[in-house]
C-alpha positions in Angstrom: -1.6 7.8 20.0 -3.3 10.7 19.1 -4.9 10.0 16.1 -4.9 12.7 13.3 -7.4 11.8 10.3 -6.6 13.3 6.8 -9.4 15.6 5.7 -11.5 14.7 3.9 -13.0 17.4 1.0 -16.5 17.5 1.6 -19.3 18.9 -1.3 -22.8 20.4 -1.5 -24.4 17.2 -3.0 -27.9 17.3 -2.1 -30.5 15.4 -3.9 -35.0 14.7 -3.1 -35.3 11.3 -2.6 -39.4 10.8 -1.9 -39.2 14.1 -0.4 -36.7 14.2 1.9 -33.9 15.7 1.4 -30.3 13.7 1.1 -26.5 15.0 1.3 -23.9 13.2 -0.1 -20.6 14.5 0.3 -18.8 12.3 -0.5 -20.1 10.8 -3.7 -16.4 12.0 -5.0 -14.4 9.0 -3.3 -17.0 6.7 -5.6 -15.1 7.6 -8.9 -12.2 4.6 -9.3 -8.6 5.0 -7.4 -6.7 4.0 -10.4 -7.8 7.2 -12.6 -9.1 9.5 -10.2 -5.7 11.1 -8.6 -7.7 13.0 -5.7 -9.3 9.8 -4.7 -5.7 8.2 -4.8 -4.0 10.5 -2.7 -7.0 10.2 0.0 -6.4 6.5 -0.2 -2.7 7.2 0.2 -3.4 9.4 3.2 -5.6 7.4 5.4 -3.3 4.1 4.8 -0.4 6.0 6.0 -2.5 7.2 9.4 -3.7 3.6 9.8 -0.3 1.9 9.3 1.0 4.1 12.0 -1.6 3.2 14.2 -1.5 -0.4 13.8 2.4 -0.5 14.1 2.5 1.0 17.3 -0.6 -2.1 18.7 1.7 -4.3 21.1 -0.3 -7.4 20.0 0.4 -7.4 16.3 3.9 -8.8 16.3 1.9 -11.6 18.1 -0.3 -12.2 15.8 1.4 -12.2 12.5 3.9 -14.9 13.6 0.8 -16.6 15.6 -1.1 -16.5 12.5 1.6 -17.1 10.1 2.6 -20.8 12.5 -1.0 -21.9 11.7 -1.2 -21.4 8.6 1.9 -22.6 8.0 0.4 -27.1 7.3 -0.3 -28.2 4.4 -3.7 -28.3 2.7 -5.2 -30.7 0.3 -8.6 -29.4 -2.3 -10.8 -32.1 -3.0 -9.5 -34.8 -5.8 -11.3 -34.4 -8.9 -11.1 -38.1 -12.1 -11.2 -37.6 -15.4 -9.7 -40.9 -17.2 -7.1 -42.3 -15.0 -6.2 -39.4 -13.6 -6.5 -37.4 -10.4 -6.2 -33.6 -9.8 -6.0 -32.1 -6.8 -4.8 -28.7 -5.2 -1.5 -28.6 -2.4 -0.2 -25.5 -0.3 2.7 -26.6 1.2 1.7 -24.0 3.9 3.1 -20.5 2.8 2.6 -20.7 -0.1 0.6 -17.4 -1.6 -1.2 -19.7 -3.9 -2.2 -23.6 -3.7 -1.0 -25.6 -6.6 -2.3 -27.8 -9.1 -1.0 -31.6 -9.0 -2.8 -34.6 -10.8 -2.1 -38.7 -10.8 -1.9 -41.1 -12.6 -4.2 -43.5 -10.2 -4.6 -42.7 -7.4 -1.6 -43.9 -5.8 0.6 -43.0 -8.6 3.2 -40.2 -8.4 2.2 -36.5 -7.8 3.1 -34.2 -11.1 2.9 -31.1 -10.4 0.6 -28.7 -13.5 0.2 -25.4 -12.1 2.2 -22.7 -10.5 -0.2 -20.3 -9.5 2.8 -18.7 -7.5 4.8 -18.4 -10.5 2.4 -16.1 -12.9 2.9 -12.9 -10.5 5.5 -11.3 -8.5 3.5 -10.2 -5.5 1.2 -13.4 -5.5 -2.1 -12.0 -6.4 -2.5 -13.5 -9.6 -4.7 -16.7 -8.1 -6.2 -19.8 -10.5 -9.8 -19.8 -9.9 -11.8 -22.7 -11.0 -10.2 -25.4 -13.1 -12.2 -28.7 -14.6 -10.4 -31.6 -16.5 -12.0 -33.3 -19.5 -13.8 -36.5 -19.0 -10.8 -37.9 -20.6 -8.9 -36.5 -18.5 -6.7 -35.1 -21.9 -7.1 -31.7 -21.2 -7.7 -29.5 -18.2 -9.7 -26.0 -18.3 -9.0 -23.4 -15.5 -9.4 -19.6 -15.0 -7.1 -16.9 -13.3 -8.0 -14.3 -11.4 -6.2 -11.2 -10.9 -6.1 -9.0 -8.4 -9.2 -10.0 -6.6 -11.2 -8.9 -9.2 -14.4 -11.2 -10.2 -13.3 -11.2 -14.1 -11.8 -14.3 -15.6 -9.2 -15.1 -18.0 -9.9 -18.8 -19.0 -6.8 -21.0 -20.6 -6.8 -25.1 -21.5 -3.4 -27.4 -20.9 -2.4 -30.2 -22.3 -2.2 -32.5 -19.4 0.4 -35.3 -20.9 2.8 -32.0 -21.7 2.3 -29.5 -18.8 2.0 -26.9 -22.2 -0.8 -24.5 -22.2 -2.4 -24.1 -25.6 -3.0 -21.2 -27.7 -6.7 -20.5 -26.4 -7.7 -17.4 -24.1 -11.4 -16.4 -23.1 -11.6 -12.9 -21.6 -14.4 -11.3 -19.4 -15.9 -14.3 -18.3 -17.7 -13.5 -15.1 -20.2 -15.8 -12.7 -19.4 -18.3 -15.4 -19.0 -22.5 -14.8 -16.8 -24.1 -16.6 -18.4 -27.1 -18.8 -16.6 -29.6 -20.9 -18.5 -30.4 -24.6 -16.4 -34.2 -25.3 -12.9 -32.7 -25.5 -13.6 -30.8 -28.1 -15.0 -27.6 -26.4 -16.6 -26.4 -23.8 -19.5 -23.9 -23.0 -18.7 -20.6 -21.0 -20.7 -17.7 -19.7 -19.3 -13.9 -20.4 -20.7 -9.8 -20.4 -19.0 -8.2 -23.7 -16.1 -6.4 -23.2 -16.5 -3.1 -21.2 -15.9 0.5 -22.0 -12.9 1.7 -21.5 -12.3 2.9 -18.0 -15.3 0.7 -16.5 -14.5 -2.8 -16.5 -14.2 -2.0 -12.2 -17.1 -0.6 -11.5 -19.5 -0.6 -15.0 -23.1 -2.3 -14.2 -22.7 -5.6 -16.0 -25.6 -6.5 -18.6 -26.0 -8.8 -21.3 -24.7 -12.4 -19.9 -24.5 -15.1 -21.8 -23.2 -18.5 -23.2 -20.7 -19.1 -25.9 -19.2 -22.2 -26.6 -15.5 -22.8 -27.7 -14.0 -24.8 -29.7 -9.9 -25.9 -29.7 -8.2 -24.7 -31.4 -10.2 -21.3 -32.7 -10.2 -17.8 -31.6 -12.5 -15.8 -29.3 -14.2 -14.3 -31.6 -15.3 -17.4 -33.6 -16.9 -18.1 -30.4 -20.4 -19.2 -30.9 -23.1 -17.8 -29.3 -25.6 -20.8 -27.4 -27.8 -18.9 -25.6 -29.1 -15.1 -24.4 -31.8 -13.3 -23.3 -31.8 -9.7 -25.1 -34.9 -8.4 -24.6 -33.9 -9.6 -20.3 -30.5 -8.1 -20.6 -30.5 -8.6 -16.6 -30.7 -12.1 -16.4 -27.2 -14.1 -16.3 -27.1 -17.8 -17.3 -25.0 -20.5 -16.5 -24.0 -24.0 -17.9 -23.4 -27.6 -16.7 -23.3 -30.8 -18.6 -23.8 -33.9 -17.4 -21.3 -36.2 -16.8 -22.1 -38.7 -19.5 -22.2 -35.5 -21.4 -25.1 -36.1 -23.2 -27.3 -32.8 -21.6 -26.3 -29.6 -21.0 -28.7 -27.3 -19.0 -28.9 -23.8 -18.9 -30.0 -22.1 -15.7 -30.9 -18.6 -16.0 -31.9 -16.1 -13.2 -32.2 -12.1 -12.4 -30.4 -11.7 -9.3 -29.4 -13.4 -6.1 -32.6 -15.3 -5.3 -32.2 -18.9 -6.4 -35.3 -18.0 -9.0 -34.4 -20.3 -12.2 -35.5 -21.1 -15.7 -34.1 -24.3 -17.0 -33.8 -25.5 -20.8 -31.7 -28.7 -21.5 -29.9 -29.1 -24.8 -29.2 -32.5 -25.8 -25.4 -32.0 -26.9 -26.1 -36.1 -29.1 -28.1 -33.4 -31.7 -26.4 -30.2 -31.6 -24.9 -28.3 -35.1 -25.0 -25.4 -35.9 -28.0 -24.3 -34.0 -28.4 -26.6 -30.6 -31.7 -27.1 -29.7 -33.6 -26.2 -26.5 -35.8 -28.0 -24.8 -37.8 -26.0 -22.2 -38.2 -27.6 -18.7 -38.9 -24.8 -15.9 -40.5 -22.1 -17.6 -40.7 -19.4 -14.7 -37.5 -18.2 -12.6 -39.8 -19.1 -8.7 -37.8 -22.2 -7.3 -34.4 -23.5 -7.2 -32.8 -26.0 -9.3 -29.9 -27.6 -9.2 -28.5 -30.4 -11.1 -27.5 -33.5 -9.8 -26.6 -35.8 -13.0 -28.1 -37.9 -15.3 -29.0 -41.3 -16.1 -29.8 -42.2 -19.7 -32.6 -39.9 -20.1 -33.4 -39.3 -16.5 -32.6 -35.9 -15.3 -32.1 -34.9 -11.3 -32.6 -32.1 -9.7 -32.3 -31.0 -6.1 -35.4 -28.5 -5.9 -37.1 -26.5 -3.4 -40.7 -26.3 -5.4 -43.3 -26.8 -2.9 -40.6 -27.7 -0.5 -38.8 -24.8 1.6 -36.1 -27.0 2.4 -35.4 -28.7 -0.4 -36.6 -32.4 -1.9 -34.8 -34.8 -4.9 -37.0 -34.6 -8.2 -36.1 -36.2 -11.4 -37.3 -35.9 -15.1 -37.2 -38.8 -17.9 -36.6 -36.7 -20.9 -37.4 -39.3 -23.1 -41.1 -38.5 -22.9 -42.3 -35.4 -24.8 -44.8 -34.7 -21.5 -42.6 -35.3 -18.8 -43.3 -34.0 -15.4 -41.0 -34.0 -12.5 -41.4 -37.3 -10.2 -40.2 -36.6 -5.8 -37.8 -39.3 -5.1 -37.1 -38.2 -2.2 -39.5 -35.5 -0.2 -38.7 -32.6 1.8 -37.3 -32.9 6.0 -36.9 -31.0 8.6 -33.5 -31.0 8.2 -32.1 -28.5 5.0 -30.9 -31.0 1.6 -28.1 -29.0 0.1 -27.2 -30.9 -2.4 -27.3 -34.5 -3.9 -24.3 -36.7 -5.7 -25.1 -39.8 -8.0 -21.6 -42.0 -6.9 -22.0 -45.6 -8.6 -25.8 -46.4 -8.6 -26.4 -44.5 -5.5 -27.5 -41.5 -3.8 -25.7 -39.1 -1.5 -27.3 -36.4 0.1 -25.7 -33.7 2.2 -28.4 -32.5 4.6 -28.3 -29.3 7.2 -29.5 -29.7 10.7 -28.6 -26.6 12.6 -25.7 -25.1 10.9 -24.0 -28.2 10.7 -23.8 -31.2 8.0 -24.6 -34.5 8.2 -25.0 -37.1 5.3 -26.8 -40.7 4.1 -26.0 -42.8 1.4 -29.2 -44.1 -0.4 -30.6 -46.0 -3.5 -31.5 -44.4 -6.2 -35.3 -46.0 -5.6 -34.5 -43.1 -2.5 -34.5 -45.2 0.0 -32.5 -45.3 2.7 -29.2 -47.6 3.1 -27.2 -45.7 5.5 -26.2 -42.7 7.1 -22.4 -41.7 7.0 -20.5 -41.2 9.8 -18.7 -38.0 10.1 -15.9 -36.2 12.7 -18.4 -34.5 14.6 -19.6 -31.2 14.9 -18.8 -29.3 11.6 -19.2 -29.0 7.8 -18.8 -32.1 4.9 -18.4 -30.8 1.5 -17.4 -32.9 -1.9 -19.6 -35.9 -2.4 -18.6 -35.0 -6.6 -18.3 -37.8 -8.5 -20.5 -39.8 -11.1 -22.5 -42.9 -11.8 -21.0 -45.9 -12.3 -17.7 -44.1 -10.3 -16.8 -46.9 -7.4 -15.4 -43.5 -4.8 -16.0 -39.8 -4.1 -14.2 -37.9 -2.4 -15.2 -35.5 0.8 -13.6 -32.6 3.6 -14.7 -32.2 6.7 -12.9 -29.3 8.7 -14.8 -27.8 12.2 -13.2 -24.6 14.2 -11.0 -26.8 16.0 -10.3 -29.0 12.9 -8.4 -27.8 9.4 -10.1 -29.9 6.8 -9.2 -33.3 5.9 -9.7 -35.0 2.7 -11.7 -39.0 2.9 -12.2 -41.0 0.0 -15.3 -42.7 0.5 -16.1 -46.2 -1.1 -19.2 -46.0 -2.2 -20.1 -49.8 -2.5 -18.8 -50.4 1.7 -20.0 -46.7 3.1 -16.1 -46.9 4.4 -14.1 -43.7 4.8 -10.2 -43.6 4.4 -8.1 -40.8 4.8 -6.4 -39.7 1.8 -5.2 -36.4 3.1 -5.2 -34.8 6.8 -2.8 -32.2 8.2 0.0 -32.4 11.1 -1.5 -29.7 13.2 0.3 -26.7 15.1 -2.3 -26.2 18.5 -4.0 -29.3 20.7 -7.9 -29.0 19.1 -8.5 -30.9 22.6 -8.1 -28.1 24.0 -11.3 -26.0 23.1 -14.9 -26.3 23.4 -17.2 -26.1 20.6 -20.7 -25.3 22.3 -24.5 -24.7 19.5 -26.0 -22.7 21.9 -29.7 -20.9 21.5 -30.7 -17.4 21.4 -33.5 -15.3 22.3 -34.3 -12.1 19.8 -35.7 -9.2 20.0 -38.7 -10.7 19.1 -38.7 -14.0 20.0 -36.8 -16.3 17.8 -34.7 -18.4 18.9 -31.4 -18.0 16.9 -28.3 -20.8 17.2 -25.1 -19.6 17.5 -21.8 -21.3 18.7 -19.2 -20.7 21.1 -15.5 -21.5 20.9 -13.6 -21.6 23.4 -11.2 -22.9 25.9 -12.2 -25.7 28.3 -10.3 -24.3 30.7 -11.9 -20.9 30.4 -15.5 -22.6 29.9 -14.9 -25.2 33.3 -13.6 -21.9 35.1 -16.5 -19.4 34.3 -14.4 -17.0 32.9 -15.3 -14.1 30.8 -12.3 -13.5 28.0 -13.1 -10.8 25.5 -15.4 -12.0 22.0 -14.8 -11.9 18.7 -18.6 -12.6 17.8 -19.1 -13.0 13.8 -22.2 -12.5 11.5 -23.7 -12.5 8.0 -27.2 -12.4 7.1 -28.4 -12.6 4.0 -28.7 -13.5 0.5 -29.4 -17.1 1.9 -25.9 -17.9 2.7 -25.4 -20.5 5.4 -22.5 -20.1 8.5 -21.1 -23.1 8.8 -18.5 -24.4 11.0 -15.1 -24.5 9.8 -11.3 -23.5 10.6 -9.2 -20.5 10.3 -6.3 -19.6 11.0 -6.9 -16.4 11.7 -9.5 -17.6 14.3 -7.3 -19.9 15.7 -5.0 -17.2 16.8 -7.8 -15.1 18.4 -8.4 -18.6 20.1 -4.9 -19.4 21.0 -4.5 -15.3 22.5 -7.3 -15.9 24.9 -10.3 -15.2 23.1 -14.0 -16.5 22.2 -15.2 -16.8 18.8 -18.9 -17.2 18.6 -20.7 -17.3 15.0 -24.1 -16.3 15.4 -27.0 -17.8 12.7 -28.8 -15.1 11.6 -32.2 -14.9 9.9 -31.7 -14.3 6.5 -29.9 -16.8 6.1 -30.3 -20.1 4.4 -29.6 -22.3 8.1 -33.6 -23.2 7.7 -34.5 -22.7 4.2 -36.6 -20.1 2.2 -38.1 -19.2 5.3 -35.8 -17.9 7.4 -34.2 -16.3 4.4 -37.5 -14.2 3.6 -37.3 -13.6 7.7 -34.2 -11.8 7.0 -34.8 -9.5 4.0 -36.5 -6.6 2.6 -39.0 -5.0 5.1 -37.5 -7.8 7.6 -34.0 -6.7 7.0 -33.9 -5.5 10.5 -34.4 -9.1 12.0 -30.9 -9.2 11.5 -29.9 -6.0 13.3 -31.8 -7.4 16.5 -30.4 -10.9 15.6 -26.6 -9.9 15.8 -27.8 -7.3 18.9 -29.7 -10.2 21.1 -26.2 -12.0 20.5 -24.2 -10.2 22.0 -26.5 -9.4 24.9 -26.4 -13.1 25.5 -22.4 -13.5 25.4 -22.4 -10.8 28.4 -25.6 -11.7 29.6 -24.4 -15.8 30.6 -21.1 -14.1 31.7 -19.4 -15.4 28.6 -18.0 -11.7 27.6 -17.0 -9.3 29.7 -19.1 -6.2 29.4 -16.6 -4.0 27.6 -15.3 -7.3 25.5 -17.2 -7.8 22.6 -15.8 -7.1 19.5 -17.9 -7.9 16.0 -16.6 -8.7 12.4 -19.1 -9.3 9.2 -17.9 -9.2 5.6 -19.3 -7.7 2.7 -23.3 -8.3 3.4 -21.8 -9.0 7.4 -19.8 -5.8 7.0 -23.5 -3.6 5.8 -24.7 -5.8 9.4 -21.6 -4.3 11.0 -22.0 -0.9 10.4 -26.2 -0.8 11.1 -25.6 -2.3 14.3 -23.0 -0.1 15.6 -25.3 2.9 14.5 -28.2 1.5 16.3 -26.5 -0.4 19.1 -23.1 1.9 19.7 -23.0 1.4 23.1 -22.8 -2.3 23.2 -19.7 -3.4 20.7 -15.8 -3.0 22.2 -14.5 -2.5 18.1 -15.7 -3.6 15.0 -14.4 -4.7 12.1 -16.5 -3.5 9.0 -15.0 -5.5 5.6 -15.9 -5.1 2.1 -19.1 -3.7 3.1 -22.6 -2.3 1.6 -22.6 0.5 3.5 -24.7 3.3 1.2 -27.7 1.7 1.0 -29.7 4.4 -1.3 -26.4 3.4 -4.1 -26.1 0.3 -4.1 -27.3 -0.9 -7.6 -25.6 1.7 -9.5 -22.0 -0.4 -9.9 -20.8 -3.8 -11.6 -23.0 -6.4 -9.1 -24.9 -4.5 -6.7 -28.2 -4.5 -9.3 -28.5 -8.4 -8.0 -28.6 -7.4 -4.9 -32.3 -5.9 -5.1 -33.7 -9.7 -4.3 -32.5 -9.2 -0.6 -32.0 -5.4 0.1 -34.8 -4.0 -2.5 -35.1 -0.9 -5.5 -34.0 2.2 -4.2 -35.7 4.6 -6.5 -39.2 2.4 -5.5 -40.3 4.4 -2.2 -41.6 1.9 0.0 -38.4 -0.2 -0.5 -36.1 3.7 -0.2 -38.0 3.9 3.2 -37.0 0.9 4.6 -33.1 1.1 3.5 -33.0 4.9 5.0 -33.4 3.8 8.2 -30.4 1.4 8.3 -28.2 2.7 5.6 -24.3 2.6 7.6 -23.6 5.9 5.9 -26.8 7.7 6.0 -27.2 6.9 10.2 -24.0 8.0 11.7 -24.8 9.6 15.0 -22.9 12.9 15.9 -22.4 13.4 19.3 -22.7 9.6 20.4 -19.0 7.3 21.5 -18.5 4.7 19.0 -16.6 1.5 19.3 -13.8 1.2 17.6 -14.2 1.0 14.1 -11.5 -0.8 11.4 -12.9 -0.4 8.7 -11.3 -2.7 5.7 -11.5 -2.8 2.0 -9.4 -3.4 -1.2 -8.8 -0.8 -4.3 -10.1 -4.2 -7.1 -12.8 -5.2 -5.2 -15.1 -4.5 -8.3 -18.0 -7.2 -6.4 -18.5 -4.3 -4.0 -16.8 -1.4 -4.9 -14.8 0.5 -2.3 -16.0 3.8 -2.1 -18.6 2.5 0.0 -16.2 1.7 2.3 -14.3 5.4 1.9 -17.9 7.6 2.3 -18.4 5.4 5.5 -15.3 6.2 6.5 -15.1 9.8 5.7 -18.8 10.6 7.3 -17.7 8.8 10.5 -14.0 10.1 10.6 -15.9 13.9 10.0 -18.9 12.5 12.9 -18.6 13.8 16.5 -18.5 10.6 17.4 -16.4 9.9 20.3 -12.1 9.7 21.0 -11.6 6.1 20.0 -10.1 5.4 16.7 -12.5 5.1 13.5 -10.0 3.9 11.2 -9.7 2.6 7.3 -6.9 -0.2 5.8 -7.0 -0.3 1.7 -5.6 -3.1 0.4 -3.6 -3.0 -2.7 -4.1 -5.6 -5.6 -6.8 -7.7 -3.6 -11.1 -7.8 -4.6 -13.4 -8.9 -2.5 -11.7 -11.8 -0.7 -11.2 -15.0 -3.4 -7.7 -15.6 -4.5 -5.9 -13.7 -1.8 -2.5 -14.2 -1.4 -1.5 -15.8 2.2 0.9 -13.2 2.5 -2.0 -10.6 2.8 -4.2 -12.9 4.9 -1.5 -12.8 7.8 -1.2 -9.1 7.1 -4.9 -8.2 6.8 -5.4 -10.9 10.0 -2.5 -9.4 12.1 -3.7 -5.8 11.5 -7.9 -6.8 12.6 -7.0 -8.8 15.3 -4.8 -6.4 16.8 -7.2 -3.9 16.7 -9.8 -5.3 18.2 -8.0 -7.2 21.0 -6.7 -3.9 22.0 -10.0 -2.2 22.1 -11.8 -5.3 23.5 -9.6 -5.9 26.4 -7.3 -8.9 25.4 -4.2 -9.7 27.1 -1.7 -12.0 25.4 -0.8 -14.8 26.7 3.4 -13.6 26.9 1.2 -10.9 29.0 
């Protein structure tokens, strides 16, 4: 169909940046869609054009049906034990939100505790975090509405299933930490000024103590840094309830100060002891054994090590228990009287069980190339639970007997497809500067054996020390079932190989991320996996920035792209909500050296008129208060205004949704069908029925 984009008002706004004149004609699209009628009208007009186009695509109905079939399986979350009770989430298949159940004993009869599907008619109010008190009598949980980062905290009486009157508002980026059974620690910001909740910058994060049965305005301030308003603070309580550990940081980098509170001596004041005064390294609390605290840290160990410190000693120092290895130590837990170490090797999981003296006992056998997560518990527990998933296998949950090292299935899904049809490979290719980059390639064994090139969906992220590991997605499986290839590149900027890998893809090195992704596309075509006109690309958030940047730099290489909830205006990203944290990866737009780097790759500012661009579908949501939708609005308006070829350049704006978490199943299916139909149409994907 012939597309006619809505007219978008251009304003004569021009600013000087270090002697360079920068136009920003779509600044008005930064305004909140809830309060600006012009922005709301623009969103409605854009969605109408996009909806009309997507509904013409013949693949759309096939993808909607098959994603629905593939996602319709019983899914369990990892169990958490508290007292004699076991708590876990379960989705029967097509429920918009998972329900929370409890069992009295491991094999007890399941009892429904919370059903978020009853909280909102559209299914967009979600159960976020939850944590039972140590005795299992109470459940603390957080509620997320419409995909926002804001949370409301509630407490449940587990025996009766009734909510207590306690309610805590304006929690954000908060842990849930019980102090005995009488109250809990949480993190919050001050209540935002009217009209600023979804766009205003967040400052003055603080930790409070809430005692059950009291109003929020009576909560006790435990820790804040009024002289450093930009700092974030998180509290965790050791498994035995003896200590509260507070970590403080300023941005997205894992650079933390560490303080500890001996809860046995708390009263009107909470006595703080500083363990790590300088925010230089990452510190992940493992647990305590008596007065000894255990941490995983990258202090003098870029790929992390395990250390401990004895708080009984006034001049105690950290002592190494397990040193740094070639693999990345992701986390550690103490279960029973042993340690479970979870490592990442070339972006795939492996785990081992060792003694508290740091000497190896046994390696845990996992079910192939994939991702293991969980291993939660505490000293003295006889068991722990973990999940394992891969590209062709949804997560199965296992119970691990810590004494014997044997695993047994706790919950395993019934599959609607044959996982053995698919080949999972890990390949290494050379980036522009010769650096070897790992990439997972998933395709049918039949196509691989036949040497058949197929339309490929290439996914990437490359930032914020985030590791991309194998995992199951019903949407991606629908692409594979339709005859496509899925590839995921582990770009620099991620955390797959520790600090050096992260540093190589941020700040002045950010171009390496784009070079790595472009090289991945070139490799897929050159190796015969992908036809020359069959490469579709996708990324979200920082990955949305990735898609916008590489399309500007190499529009000839890609057939189609999906830039999801992307950071598109690199000169103003720090002016909204959580954007100020991202300077650790991107730099400061107001500093000239950083500005020069940002200006070169900012997707909004580098769209090239007169060049044929691939087909692009931008996706965002009206309640995204992580990466505000104005980024995507401005980028799309500029792209549609440019003479960028005849392929469609559209935006899909979800309502009552945010950055991704808490999205109801119905919205996942609808968005997945729209995106895959669009990418399939322009990459030449032939449906099985065709």
